[in-house]
C-alpha positions in Angstrom: 0.0 0.4 -0.2 1.4 3.0 -1.0 0.2 6.6 1.4 -1.5 9.1 -0.6 -2.0 12.1 1.9 -4.8 10.4 4.4 -5.6 7.5 2.4 -3.7 4.3 0.6 -3.5 3.0 -2.9 -2.6 -1.0 -3.8 0.6 -0.6 -5.8 1.6 -5.2 -5.1 0.2 -7.5 -3.8 2.9 -10.2 -2.9 1.7 -13.1 -1.8 -1.5 -14.7 -1.4 -2.6 -18.1 0.1 -0.8 -18.7 2.9 -1.3 -21.0 5.4 -2.3 -19.8 8.5 0.4 -21.2 10.3 2.9 -19.2 8.4 4.2 -16.5 10.6 6.8 -14.9 8.0 7.1 -15.5 4.1 10.3 -13.5 2.3 9.3 -11.0 -1.0 10.6 -9.4 -3.4 9.3 -5.7 -3.8 8.3 -4.7 -7.5 10.6 -3.0 -9.4 7.6 -0.3 -10.8 6.9 0.3 -6.9 7.0 4.2 -7.3 8.9 5.6 -4.7 7.2 7.0 -1.6 5.8 6.6 1.8 4.2 2.5 1.6 2.5 0.4 4.3 2.5 -3.7 4.1 -1.2 -5.4 4.6 -2.2 -8.3 6.0 -5.1 -9.7 6.0 -7.1 -13.2 6.9 -9.5 -13.7 4.2 -11.5 -10.4 5.2 -11.2 -11.9 9.7 -8.0 -9.3 10.4 -6.3 -6.6 8.9 -3.1 -5.4 9.7 -0.9 -2.4 9.1 3.1 -2.6 9.2 4.7 0.6 10.1 5.2 2.7 7.4 8.5 2.5 5.3 10.6 4.7 3.1 10.9 3.2 -1.3 13.5 5.2 -3.3 14.3 4.9 -6.8 17.5 3.2 -7.6 
């Protein structure tokens, strides 16, 4: 998710369909993700939404 003022916009889905017992996953950030402030969103079939702390993405 990328922060855009008071709202957010989905930029990429990094993983789907993970078993409930999985507590970590390694992902690669796609090269076309724009620079700026981002958040990770973790959901569990609509039962739980959890956002990470904000982090920055910079151009390489």
